[in-house]
Phi, psi and omega in degrees: 000133181284117181262007181297133179289150181294126176301324180294321179294318180299315179295321180294320180295323178294319179293320181293325177297319179294319179300312181296324178296324176295318179297318178296319183279352183074030182257145173286148179214161173232120177266110177268108187242111180292177181305132175079006185281340183088046181301313181296325177300315179297319180296312181296320178301318179293319178298317181296322178295318177299318180300315182296322186267327188231359187305310182296318181295320179298313179296320179297326180273359181073027183247164179224153160276122179270126178237106182267127180248170183271325183231162176294326178297316178296322180299315181293323181295313182293316180300322180292321183294330180257015176055041175052041184300134185292346178278351184243126175256108181253123182201164173287166182299325179287319177294315179294314182301316180293322180297332178275307187288336183295343177292337190245073186297318181299315180294322177299317178301320179295317180296320178294319180296332182271014182296145177261000181284116184295321179297318178293321178302321181292319179298320180294317179298315180295334180273002179092015177085181180257129178225275183232029181296156174273128179271128183230165177216111177225292185273352177086016178240143180283137177203154182209138170219198185289337184245338187222149170233125178255130184279149172284159181305316185286344180294326187299304179292327180295316180288327175298315179298320180296317181292327180292348176279351183260130185299324179297314180290330176299317181294318179296316181302312183293325180290330178279323187229083182290341174232135181229122173252139176235114179274140183054055184301328185291342178252000178290148183315126187297329180292322177292316180296321179294323179294317179297317180297314184286319189259345178243305183296307186300312178277003177059048175234184175084190182291157168293120188245130175245124178255132181235126179170201181199112184290344176282350178255021171276111182233003182239357181234177184260357180270085188272334184266167182291120180285133180273085177283134180287142176057039175236116183283130180273133178230120178266130176261100186271053182237154168219106182266003184260306196256157178284170187301321183300323180282318180295329176300319178294317179297320181290327177287326178289325186226071185293340181286345175233075182288130181253147175254140183274163179284316182230099183297343182266356181296138184273136176188188181205161174216115183234154179235127176251133178234164187242031181290345179282352180294125186258355182276184181284129178269169184256130174245126176227174182301327185250008182200100179273142174054047178268158176288146170294163189304315181297315179294324179297314178298319179298320182295314180298317180296319181294317180296318178300319178297317179297315182292322177297320179296333180266011172106359175290132182267339183053035173277140183304330183285342182229356180232134179238133173255119179253114188245145160244113195223190181214203195303323183299321179285326179302320179297318180294325185275351171099024173222051182296321181295316176302313182299325182290340182282328189252116176290321178268110184292341174302320181300330184272297189284331175271004174059041180282342171282123185301328179292316178298315179300316180297315183292321183277316188270343182242300186296310185295314175300326177295317180295319179296319179296318180294318180296329181274359181075015180266078185289331177297316177293320180302312182292324178298319178295331178280345177120354178152161181286127181283167176281117178240106187264337183210171184299329181296325178298315180295320179294324178297316178301314183295319179298315180296317182290323177298317178298316178299319179296323177294319179293324178300324183279324189230356188261183177258169176301318180299319179294324176297311181298317179298320178297317183286334174298329181275313188275329185059033180230081004274168180284143178292143171300153183303318184291324177291317178299322179295318177298318179298320178296320179295319177294321178297324181282321185273339180103170187288339183268151176297132182256156182295130175081006181286154182298148178302324182297325180287320178298317178297322181294323176301312181294323180298325181300332184276350184284139175297136182297339177301330177289328175296318179295322178293320178295317180297319178297318180296313181299314185282339185246343190227006176223156175294346181274051182283165185302114174039070168072012182294330175275327186301324180261005186268166176216151183218159179296309183232142180223131171250120179256125180251114177260114182224175181275185177100011183231121182287344180263349187228105177251095186293315177301321180293318179301311181297324177294312183294329176298323181284315185279329184072005182269076186255105180286169181300323181287336184264350187298317181295314181291324179296311181295324179298314179292318180301314184294317180293321177298316179298314179300316184293313186280353179264006180283324189283150175268323189242311186227136179233135171225137177238133176241119174255124187263343177275159178294136179246129179280181185302310178301320179297319177294328176297320176298314181302313182293326178292317184287316189257342185089138184303323185287351183245018175253124188239131177270123176289133179261143183240153176294137180285000000 
């Protein structure tokens, strides 16, 4: 029996020792944990140690360790791991921010009154101004009347950051939370991180702060490089408990500055790269995809790679295999949302949900419907922003009637019918920009008018789409692309993963990324797009535990192929063959 200790465990223990030393010394730190490193394990281990050593003292002093997470799912996971210990406050940035700023009603009124937003100023004026109203936060939409002011979702981190600039609130914050952990720091609201850096890190005051995350897994923001926070000690966690050596070798070649050690060096697996340079026919050039395969050849390439992988033991079962695609209209038709795809020239607007209406329907309406269908009314109300006031049976019956009607429209109705229903019920409430488009259509009439904005014309067409296509798009996003709903793929793992790199995306030029990696000649104008592609590529290829395959469908030049051979090894680069 092999008694050799796991290299990943040894690396993890070294990182954890540095982390604990920072806590003892009262020093701020940042744990940079690459994919599969066990970031949450390190965070929870540190919390458990604090509980064992300081838990009783913290509770006696009326203090907490504040642990800010990025998602509600992460909050529940961490809270469960520490058994909901009363000395630890685990919450999202909005939940935590509101719990702090809500104590200071007078200051909140002053911050609201100082708004530069003209639309908000008009709402305040129409309500008779700001005087002694109670400031609340529930559904995340701004509203004001004579007795109450309701904050917008974005107000919470903005006001928290503003208060942290004030010495009085800095002292109160530190007295309440002598230790602060931030999970997924790279995705935490930039205003809050900037306030912490300027007012706590730089002057070396405030709580002992631990940042946990990985800047290479930033795929939704523009801050791609490692932020230089002052007086924060960097700790690299060089472990990978997820993937086999063959896959980790690729990750280490891609990211040599954060070398990872595997848990089991003898575990069997593979990492292969398939390219389509052997295609001899005419390729397709579009604004967002140069030298792409024509549709028939693209389908042939994907089918051939799948056949090769199946012959080598891949099962392509949903429970153990994930296909991560960057694709275009041909795949959209196969996946069941062809009409939606035809509306959007920029596929980023569709699959990355950059259209506020698409984002609302997929990220808000559909999860609410799923929660209602499952009988999870607590989750449903949480997704809407909070539990409503239900004073009598009629209130409950009204909710049920509205939700039942929504479920029927979800099954058989159009996007327009769903929106019209929500305009009346406000369950959930339409985003301001969607409501504004609806008002414009109501004013201008049902037909397209001369000179109207493209966004309004697209919205008219969107209203006519069957909601079933929204469901198909949601399934595609959540199951087949790295752009899953709020990090659901970023933190996920699968036995086998096939990554398909194709054209059709204005933010991701895969041949250019591979070329620049080889040459290193990355100009200032190219840095953003390069890092964006690098991070998404890293997130995608770090998902599998056992087997990884990558298929590039666009033509790759000599420097790009040099990158492929460097990352995967010449023996693991395969040319897809095409019918003549």
